[in-house]
Structure formats: C-alpha cells, structure tokens
C-alpha positions as CSV (number, residue, x, y, z in Angstrom):
1,X,39.5,17.1,-2.4
2,X,40.7,19.8,-4.8
3,X,40.5,23.4,-3.8
4,X,40.2,24.6,-7.4
5,X,38.5,27.7,-8.7
6,X,34.7,28.1,-8.9
7,X,34.9,27.2,-12.6
8,X,36.9,24.1,-12.0
9,X,34.7,22.9,-9.1
10,X,31.2,21.9,-10.4
11,X,29.6,21.0,-7.1
12,X,29.3,22.1,-3.5
13,X,28.4,19.5,-0.9
14,X,26.4,20.9,2.0
15,X,25.6,19.0,5.2
16,X,23.7,19.8,8.4
17,X,25.0,18.0,11.5
18,X,23.5,17.6,14.9
19,X,25.2,15.5,17.5
20,X,26.0,11.8,16.7
21,X,29.7,12.3,16.4
22,X,30.5,8.7,15.4
23,X,28.1,8.9,12.5
24,X,29.6,12.2,11.5
25,X,33.1,10.8,11.6
26,X,32.1,7.8,9.5
27,X,30.3,10.0,7.0
28,X,33.3,12.2,6.3
29,X,36.0,9.6,6.6
30,X,34.2,7.5,4.0
31,X,33.3,10.5,1.8
32,X,36.9,11.7,1.6
33,X,38.2,8.2,1.0
34,X,35.8,7.5,-1.9
35,X,35.4,10.9,-3.5
36,X,38.6,11.9,-5.5
37,X,36.6,14.4,-7.7
38,X,36.9,18.1,-7.0
39,X,34.2,19.6,-4.8
40,X,33.6,22.1,-2.1
41,X,32.3,21.0,1.3
42,X,30.4,23.2,3.8
43,X,29.0,21.9,7.1
44,X,26.6,23.7,9.3
45,X,26.8,22.3,12.8
46,X,23.7,22.4,15.1
47,X,25.1,20.2,17.8
48,X,24.5,20.7,21.5
49,X,28.3,20.9,22.2
50,X,31.6,21.2,20.3
51,X,32.2,17.4,20.0
52,X,31.2,17.2,16.3
53,X,33.2,20.4,15.6
54,X,36.2,18.7,17.0
55,X,35.7,15.7,14.9
56,X,35.3,17.8,11.7
57,X,38.5,19.8,12.6
58,X,40.5,16.7,11.6
59,X,39.8,17.6,8.0
60,X,40.9,21.3,7.6
61,X,39.5,21.6,4.1
62,X,35.9,21.2,5.4
63,X,34.4,24.6,6.0
64,X,32.4,24.3,9.3
65,X,29.9,27.0,10.3
66,X,28.7,26.9,13.8
67,X,25.1,27.7,14.9
68,X,26.4,30.7,16.8
69,X,28.0,32.0,13.6
70,X,24.7,31.6,11.7
71,X,22.8,33.3,14.6
72,X,25.3,36.3,14.4
73,X,24.9,36.4,10.6
74,X,21.1,36.4,11.0
75,X,21.4,39.3,13.5
76,X,23.4,41.3,11.1
77,X,20.9,40.7,8.3
78,X,18.1,41.7,10.7
79,X,19.9,45.0,11.4
80,X,20.4,45.5,7.6
81,X,16.7,44.9,7.0
82,X,15.7,47.4,9.7
83,X,18.0,50.0,8.3
84,X,16.7,49.6,4.8
85,X,13.1,49.7,6.0
86,X,13.8,52.9,8.0
87,X,15.2,54.5,4.8
88,X,12.2,53.4,2.8
89,X,9.9,54.8,5.5
90,X,11.6,58.2,5.3
91,X,11.2,58.2,1.5
92,X,7.6,57.2,1.7
93,X,6.8,59.8,4.3
94,X,8.4,62.5,2.1
95,X,6.0,61.5,-0.7
96,X,3.0,61.7,1.6
97,X,2.2,57.9,1.5
98,X,1.5,55.7,4.6
99,X,2.4,52.2,3.6
100,X,6.0,51.1,3.7
101,X,7.0,48.1,1.5
102,X,8.5,45.3,3.7
103,X,12.0,44.0,3.2
104,X,12.2,40.3,3.3
105,X,15.6,38.6,3.3
106,X,15.7,34.8,2.9
107,X,16.7,34.4,6.5
108,X,13.5,35.6,8.0
109,X,13.3,33.4,11.2
110,X,15.9,34.6,13.6
111,X,15.6,32.3,16.6
112,X,18.3,29.9,17.4
113,X,15.9,26.9,17.4
114,X,14.4,27.9,14.0
115,X,17.9,28.2,12.4
116,X,18.9,24.8,13.8
117,X,16.0,22.9,12.2
118,X,17.3,20.5,9.5
119,X,15.3,21.9,6.5
120,X,16.1,25.5,7.5
121,X,19.8,24.7,7.8
122,X,19.8,23.2,4.3
123,X,17.9,26.3,3.0
124,X,20.6,28.5,4.6
125,X,23.4,26.6,3.1
126,X,22.0,26.1,-0.4
127,X,21.1,29.8,-0.7
128,X,24.8,30.6,-0.5
129,X,26.1,28.1,-3.1
130,X,27.5,29.5,-6.3
131,X,28.8,26.3,-8.1
132,X,26.6,24.9,-10.9
133,X,25.5,22.0,-8.7
134,X,24.8,21.5,-5.0
135,X,24.6,18.2,-3.3
136,X,22.9,17.8,0.1
137,X,24.3,15.2,2.4
138,X,23.1,13.7,5.7
139,X,25.7,13.1,8.4
140,X,24.8,9.4,8.8
141,X,25.9,8.1,5.4
142,X,28.7,5.6,4.6
143,X,30.3,5.9,1.1
144,X,31.5,2.4,0.1
145,X,32.7,2.8,-3.5
146,X,34.5,5.4,-5.6
147,X,32.7,7.0,-8.5
148,X,29.4,7.8,-7.0
149,X,29.7,11.6,-7.5
150,X,30.9,11.3,-11.1
151,X,28.0,9.0,-11.8
152,X,25.5,11.5,-10.3
153,X,26.9,14.5,-12.2
154,X,26.9,12.5,-15.4
155,X,23.3,11.5,-14.9
156,X,22.3,15.2,-14.3
157,X,24.1,16.6,-17.3
158,X,23.3,13.9,-19.8
159,X,19.7,13.7,-18.7
160,X,19.3,17.5,-18.4
161,X,17.9,16.9,-14.9
162,X,17.4,19.5,-12.2
163,X,17.6,16.9,-9.5
164,X,19.1,13.4,-9.2
165,X,18.4,11.3,-6.1
166,X,16.6,8.3,-4.6
167,X,12.9,8.6,-5.1
168,X,10.7,7.8,-2.1
169,X,7.0,7.6,-3.3
170,X,5.5,8.1,0.2
171,X,2.4,6.4,1.5
172,X,-0.7,7.2,3.4
173,X,-0.3,10.9,4.3
174,X,3.4,11.2,3.6
175,X,4.2,13.1,0.4
176,X,6.8,11.8,-2.2
177,X,10.3,13.2,-2.3
178,X,13.8,12.7,-3.5
179,X,15.6,11.7,-0.3
180,X,17.9,14.5,0.8
181,X,20.6,12.3,2.4
182,X,22.4,12.2,-1.0
183,X,20.6,14.6,-3.4
184,X,22.2,16.4,-6.4
185,X,20.5,19.6,-7.6
186,X,21.1,22.3,-10.2
187,X,21.8,25.4,-8.2
188,X,20.3,27.9,-10.6
189,X,17.0,26.0,-10.7
190,X,16.7,25.8,-6.9
191,X,17.5,29.5,-6.5
192,X,15.1,30.5,-9.3
193,X,12.2,28.5,-7.7
194,X,13.0,29.7,-4.2
195,X,12.7,26.0,-3.3
196,X,12.8,25.0,0.3
197,X,13.8,21.8,2.2
198,X,11.5,22.6,5.1
199,X,8.9,20.1,6.1
200,X,5.5,20.5,7.6
201,X,1.9,19.3,7.3
202,X,-1.3,20.5,5.7
203,X,-4.8,19.5,6.9
204,X,-7.9,20.7,5.1
205,X,-10.6,19.6,7.6
206,X,-10.9,21.9,10.6
207,X,-11.7,19.2,13.2
208,X,-9.0,17.0,11.8
209,X,-6.5,19.8,12.1
210,X,-7.5,20.4,15.7
211,X,-6.9,16.7,16.5
212,X,-3.7,16.6,14.5
213,X,-2.1,19.5,16.3
214,X,-3.3,18.2,19.7
215,X,-1.9,14.7,19.2
216,X,1.1,13.3,21.2
217,X,4.2,14.3,19.4
218,X,6.9,11.6,19.1
219,X,10.0,11.0,17.1
220,X,8.1,9.3,14.3
221,X,4.5,8.8,13.2
222,X,3.0,5.3,12.9
223,X,1.4,4.8,9.5
224,X,-1.6,3.3,11.1
225,X,-2.1,6.5,13.0
226,X,-1.9,8.6,9.9
227,X,-4.9,6.7,8.5
228,X,-7.0,8.5,11.1
229,X,-6.2,11.8,9.3
230,X,-7.4,11.3,5.7
231,X,-7.0,15.0,4.7
232,X,-3.6,15.5,6.3
233,X,-0.6,15.7,4.1
234,X,2.8,15.2,5.8
235,X,5.8,16.9,4.1
236,X,9.1,15.5,5.4
237,X,12.4,17.3,4.6
238,X,12.7,18.0,0.9
239,X,9.1,16.9,0.0
240,X,8.0,20.5,-0.5
241,X,11.1,21.0,-2.7
242,X,10.1,18.0,-4.8
243,X,6.6,19.3,-5.2
244,X,8.0,22.7,-6.3
245,X,10.2,21.0,-8.9
246,X,7.4,18.9,-10.3
247,X,4.9,21.7,-10.4
248,X,7.5,23.8,-12.4
249,X,7.9,20.9,-14.9
250,X,11.5,20.4,-14.0
251,X,13.0,17.0,-14.9
252,X,14.3,14.8,-12.2
253,X,15.9,11.3,-12.2
254,X,15.6,8.4,-9.7
255,X,19.1,7.2,-8.9
256,X,19.8,3.7,-10.5
257,X,20.5,0.9,-8.0
258,X,24.0,0.6,-9.4
259,X,24.8,4.1,-8.2
260,X,22.7,4.1,-5.1
261,X,24.5,0.9,-4.0
262,X,27.7,2.8,-3.7
263,X,26.6,4.4,-0.4
264,X,24.5,3.4,2.6
265,X,22.2,5.6,4.6
266,X,21.8,4.6,8.3
267,X,18.9,7.0,9.0
268,X,17.6,9.0,11.9
269,X,20.9,9.3,13.7
270,X,21.8,13.0,13.4
271,X,18.8,14.5,15.3
272,X,18.1,11.3,17.3
273,X,19.2,12.4,20.7
274,X,17.4,15.7,20.5
275,X,14.2,13.9,19.3
276,X,14.4,11.5,22.3
277,X,14.6,14.4,24.7
278,X,11.5,15.8,23.1
279,X,9.4,12.6,23.6
280,X,10.9,10.2,21.1
281,X,9.4,6.7,20.8
282,X,10.8,3.5,22.2
283,X,10.9,2.2,18.6
284,X,13.0,5.1,17.4
285,X,15.5,4.7,20.2
286,X,15.8,0.9,19.5
287,X,16.3,1.6,15.8
288,X,19.1,4.1,16.5
289,X,20.8,1.7,19.0
290,X,21.0,-1.0,16.2
291,X,22.3,1.5,13.6
292,X,24.8,2.9,16.0
293,X,26.4,-0.5,16.4
294,X,26.6,-0.8,12.6
295,X,28.3,2.7,12.5
296,X,30.8,1.8,15.2
297,X,31.7,-1.4,13.5
298,X,32.3,0.3,10.1
299,X,34.1,3.2,11.8
300,X,36.6,0.8,13.5
301,X,37.8,-0.2,10.0
302,X,38.5,3.4,9.1
303,X,40.3,4.2,12.3
304,X,42.4,1.1,11.9
305,X,43.3,2.2,8.3
306,X,41.9,-0.9,6.8
307,X,39.6,0.9,4.3
C-alpha cells in the first residue's frame, strides 16, 4: 500500500468493523495481499472490546478510529454547534427578531449506539474522504485475485459512472441497491447529493405501520413475512443511497462476473454477535457458524504463509 500524496492516491477504502476478529483478519490479510495499487485505508471500529483493534494493529498503515474517538469528535462538534447557535441568537436578538436559524452538522446523532450503526459509520467515514473515489468495504470479505481494484477504477472512469458495485435487485419489500461490501463511488457525487448509507423502512398504511413496528424483531426478516406488509418498503444499508443516485440521474454500473469473482463476501459476520444478543434468529446463527468455519479455513492458509 503506497502512502503517496492525495493527488497520487485515487481512492480511499473505508470499512466499519464490529467484532468477528477472524473475519476482520482474513479481510485485511487478503486485501493487502491482493491489492498492490496505491490507496488509503481507514477503519472505524465499533467492537465491544479491543480484540479487533489488536488485530488491525498488525498493519500500521491502516488508520483505525475507535468508537470512543468518534464519540469525542461528535461531542466537540456539538459544542461547536452550540457556540455558533449562541452567537447567532445574540445577533438575531440585536436585530429584534425571535427565530434563530438552526445549525446542522452532518453528525447530528450523538449517542454511542447511533454512531455505531453500520450505515451511520459509513456516512461518518465517507463524509471525511477527499480522494476522487471512495470504496466501502465490509469486514467479512476475502480477496482472492489481484487486479480487482484496478478493474473497478477502470470501469468507473471509462464508463463515467458515479458508482460501481454488485447490483442486488431486491424482492418483495426489499429495495434494490448496490451491495456496500465492495462498492466504489465518486466522492464528489456522494458529497453533493448528501447521500446516506443508512437503512430503514417506510410504510404508507397506518394499520400496517402499527403491526410492522410491533412485530418481533429478529436478525433477519423472512420474505414470506414481508408479504403480509404490502405497502412496506425495507431499505437495507446503501439502498437509500442507490435511490438517491438513480433519482439524480447518476450513472451506475453492475460489476461484471469476471471482476466480482475476484473476491468473496461471507455475509452477516461483522454485526452477527450483537444481532444474536438482540434476539437473532436460529437460522442466522446457523448461517454464521457455517461461514465462520469457511473463514477459519481460509485464514489458516494466510497465517501459514501459503497464500
């Protein structure tokens, strides 16, 4: 990974981590093995302890930002906002008016829990990127071939695309998106649109909305269950961003199989333990147990120096 100047480094890779240290180790061991191109790499760690931070410390060129550090930054921003609003109030009062314009910084939710949410973490990271491109990365991806980053940058520049990633069309209530586990974006477009990675749901029928918010919350939603909520739209991470891009008429490209085949996404590992503690499904736990075995097998090759 080259340090390079901002002009020499076309892309910043950003990643939100949360527990799953073996998945994290495999992600970055394979990334650094198969990515000779110059890039910057910033990781925001939301883990429940310092295990992941210790894993990441093996690669000193990775900039790691702890949740405590982001909470402190948010607190400073809150104090700055309060000071600005106080000065505005003084000026307004001097002019005999009564309304004070509100100051709204991008980091408007201050709680530790809100800052640790996956989409909110990506928003926080992407807002601070200054390279021409930003690539979002999940911490449960194994890179298997060199050239994947060059391929994605070439597709974006030659196709004049604001986004390049794997298209997931969605079904039933799920909205389409470009999967955020390896997603390349033009930084200026994302900043201009004020695009967000946060997810959520929208329900237009009042009774349906009441039932939706009262339902048992698990790690994942069964698609058959979603059929009982015909007006509900579910926006997973980056689905709102995709809608913002398409509404703005920005060009996007679905990643060709030849490029997408150079990495593998295990899925649902990073936030898995936390989801289980909040009522995760048996199916979700079983899925992660199977994927963890795959991760451990692949990681053993890296630790043995055979990759």
